[in-house]
N, C-alpha and C positions, 0 to 999 in steps of 0.2 A: 394732609400728611400725618397729622397727629392721630386722627382716627384710624388710619391704616396701620400705624405703629401699635396702637392699642389692640386692634384686631389681630395683628401678627403675634403680639405677646400672648393673647388669649389662646390662639391656635397652638402656639408652641407649648403653653402650659398644659393643654389637653392631651398632647401626644407623648407617649412613653413607649420606648422600645428596649428590648433586651440587649445587653452588651454583647457585641460580636466584633471581632477584629481579626485580621489575618494571622498575626503571630499567635493569638490564642486559639486558632484552629488546632494547634498542637495539643493544647489542653483539652479542647472538646473531643478530639479523637481518643485521647487516653481515658477521659471520663466515659465515653460511650463504650469503649472496649473493656473498661473495668480493669485494665492492666493485663488482661488475659490474651496476649498475642505473642507470636513467636519472637525469639530473641533477635532474629535478623531484622524484623520490622521495628523492634525497639531501637535497634542501632540506626536504622534509617531516620527515625525521629530525632535521635540524639545528634546525628550528623547534620540534619537540617538546622537544629537549634544552634549547634556549634558554628555553622557557616553564617548564621544570622547574627551571631554575637558581635557587638562592637561597643567597647567602653565609651562613655560620653566624655571621659577625660576630666571629670569634675569630682571634687571631694564631696561625698554625700553628707547631708546634714544629720542623717541617722544611721545607726548600725543595722543595715538591712538583713544581714544574716541572723542577728538576734531577733529582729521583728518576725521573720518567718519561723524561726525555731520556737518562739514563744506564742505564735499564732496571734500576733498583734495586727491591727488594721494597717494596710499599706496603700500607697498611692502610685499610679502609673500615668505618665504623660503620653498620650497617644497622639501621633501626628501623621497626617496623610499628605503625600506628594505625588506628582505624576511626571517627574522630570527625567525619566529614564531609569533603567534598572539600577537598584541601589548599589550593587557592587561595581558599577561603572562610574557613577557620579553621585557625590554626596551633597551637591549644592542645589540651589533652587529654593523657592519659597514653599512654605507649608500651606496647603489648601484647607486642611482640617486640623484642629487642635482641641483635645479634650483631656480633662483631668479626671481620671477614674479612681475612686477610692473604694476599697473593698474591706468590709468589716465583718469578720466571721462570727464575732460575738453577737451582734445584732442581726446577723444574717441579711445584711443590706449592702447593696452596691449603689454608689452615687456617681453619675456622669455629669460633669460640668463642662459645657461647650464654651469655647472662647472664640468669638468671631475673628476671622483672619484680618479684618481691617481695624481692629482695636488699636487705638493710639497709645504708644508707650515710649519711654526713654529706654533704649536698649543698653544694658550694662556693658561697659567696655567700649562703647561706640558713640561717644558724645557728638562727634562731628556728623553722624548720620541720624541723630535723634532730633526731634521726635520722629518716629517711624511707625509703620503698621507692624503689628506683632508677628505677622507671617514672614517679615524680613529678618527676624532674629536668626532663623536657620540659615539663611543665605549668608549672613555675616560671620557666624561662628558655629554652624552645625548644631548638633544636639546639645552640646554644652551651653551655648548661649541661649537656646530656646528654654532649657531647664532653668537657667539663672533668671531669665526674664520672667517666667511664670512664678517662680519662687518669690522674687522680689516684688512683683506686681500684687500678689495676693497674700504674701507673708505666710506661705505654707511650705512644707517639705515635699519634694518630689523624690520618691524612693527608686523608681525605675522609669525607663522610657521605652517606647516601641514606635518605630517609624514604618509606615505602610506605604508601599508604592502602588497606587491605584492602577497605574499603567501596566504593571506586572500582572494584574488580574486577567488581562487578555489571555495569557498563557494558561492560567489556572482554570478559567471558565471553559476554554477550549479543551483542556485536559480532561475535564469531567463531562464532556459531551454537551456543553451548553446548559443554560438554566431557563426556567420558565418563571417569570415575575409578573405580578399584577401591579402596573405602575401606580404610584401614589397621586399622580396628576397627569393631565393631558398636555403634551408639548412636542415640538419638533426641534431636533438638534443634530447637527453634523450629518444631515441627510436621512435621519431616522425619524419615524413618527411613533409616539407613545400615547396610548389611549388609557385614560384613567380607569382603573379597576378591571381592565381587559387582560386576561392571562396572555403573555407574550413570550414566545421562545426567542432567546437571545444567544448569539455566539459571543465570543470575547469582545470584539470591537463594538458591537451594539450594547453590550452590558456596560462597557466603559463609558460610552456616550451617555447612557442612562444615568450613570453615577456621577458624571462630571458637570452636567448643566447646572448653572446657578442663577443667571440673571432673569430667567423666565419663571423662576420659582418664587411665589409670594413670601416664602419663608427664608429666602436667601441662603446663606451659608448653612443655617440650621436645617433647611429642607434638603440640601445636598447631603449633609451628614446622615439624615434619615434614610435617603436612598442608598448611600454607601453601606450603611448597616444592614438594610434590607437585602442588598446583593450578597453581602458576606453571610448573612443568616441563611439565605437560600442555598449557598454553596455548602454550608455545614449540614443543613437538613437533607439535601440531596444525597450527601455521602454519610447517611446516618449509620452505616455499618462499617466497621473497621476494614472488612474485606474489600469494600468498594473504594476506599480512599487510600489504602496502603499500597501504593505502587511507586516505583522509582521516579517516574515522570512527574507525578504530582508533588512528591517531596522535593524534587529538584526545583520545580517552579516556586514552591513555597519559600525555599531558602534564598532564592534570588529576589524575592519580593518584599522581604522584611529585614529590619535592622533593629537590634534591641540589646540592652545590657542585662536582660534576664537570661541566666544560664539554664541549661537543661535541668540541672539540679533545682534551681529556683522554681521552674515551671512544675516539676513533679511535686515539690512541697506545696505549691499553691493548689494543685489538684487535690492532694491528700487532705489539706487542712482548711481550704477556703471555699470548697464547692457549695456549701450551704448559703454563702452570700448571694447566690443567684436567686434565692427565694423572693427577694423584693429588690427590684432595680428602679431607681428614681432618676429622673433626668431634669437638669436645669441648665441655665446659661446666663451670660451677662446681659441684663435687661436694660431697657430704657436708654439705649445709646442714641446719641445725637450726631448726625453727619456734620463735619466741619472741614473746611479746607485748611490744611496745615502743610507748610513747605511745598506748596503747589500740588498737594495730593488730597484727595477726599479720604478722610479717616473717620472712624467711629469713636466718639468720646463717651466715656462711661462715668456716670455720677459716682462720687465717692461712696454714697450710701449703698449703691448697687454692688460695688466692689466689696464693701464691708459685709454685705449680705452673703456674697459668694464665699468670702473668707470664713464667715461663721459656719456655713453649711459644711464646707470641706473640713475644717478643723474639728467640728462636732463629729463628722463621719469617721475621723481618724482618732477619736477619743483624746483630743488635745485641748488644752485650756484656751480661753478667749485671748486673742491678740488683735490689735488694730491692723487693718489692712495695710498693704504696702504703699509705697510713695512714688513709684516710677510711672504709674499710669497718668495720662493727661486728662484733666477734668475740665 
């Protein structure tokens, strides 16, 4: 068991992928088009962003308007769920949770993955704690998820974006399917995937590819890699503004995401933060140990590993050293 964990840690360390997520497809489209597209297409993008907007209902630790205006490093909490389209249901557990920090000065982006089974005490819910971190969203939506991550790692979260992976069925079908070379061989939900063999997928098959977890030796981390690969493929397939700018795609996009990034925020990030794509690093909470807590199997993180994650994130945000948070279970 220990050897497999060490091997998994080494494999995770060796893999690095570019940041891609559904809400930032809007950013990618604007970057690709350089802003040179018709006013009505601009309005379609703005309308999609407006429909996706939802405040987390939390007082932010930092003045995000000032951060963007002054081109300071920012953080975004990315969460993925597949519990129905976002504008119909805001409950359910998050399958994916990543802290993304973007630093335009160093031209670096850091992605820190937090495994869904990480054991924590959820702020405001003592009777339900300890619990898995993915339950924070079920108890208190984006607000509680943000509070939990902030207090667990002692870091500020400036924005959040919630991605509905189930909604990708409509998006993949809208763009005529995608061709992906699977990262590993497995069978799931009646579909077969062969490692490194280009495979044409419709929406349902692509969702199955992105959802499987238990047969992946990398667990949650492996699933996140496949989700990012799928989203990357969607962006690449629609590399020209003319092929992506249609009402059906935009409507699918707006139903699949939820964020407190306004369209104005997104355009500022495009204008001022695009150089941060030059170097994208990926890390995660390491050396977790499985333990039964409250009749559930959870992953317990050593305090030293939490401190290491805190250090990396705060350094990426140009913030001074602070001790890691105190709500995680060690």
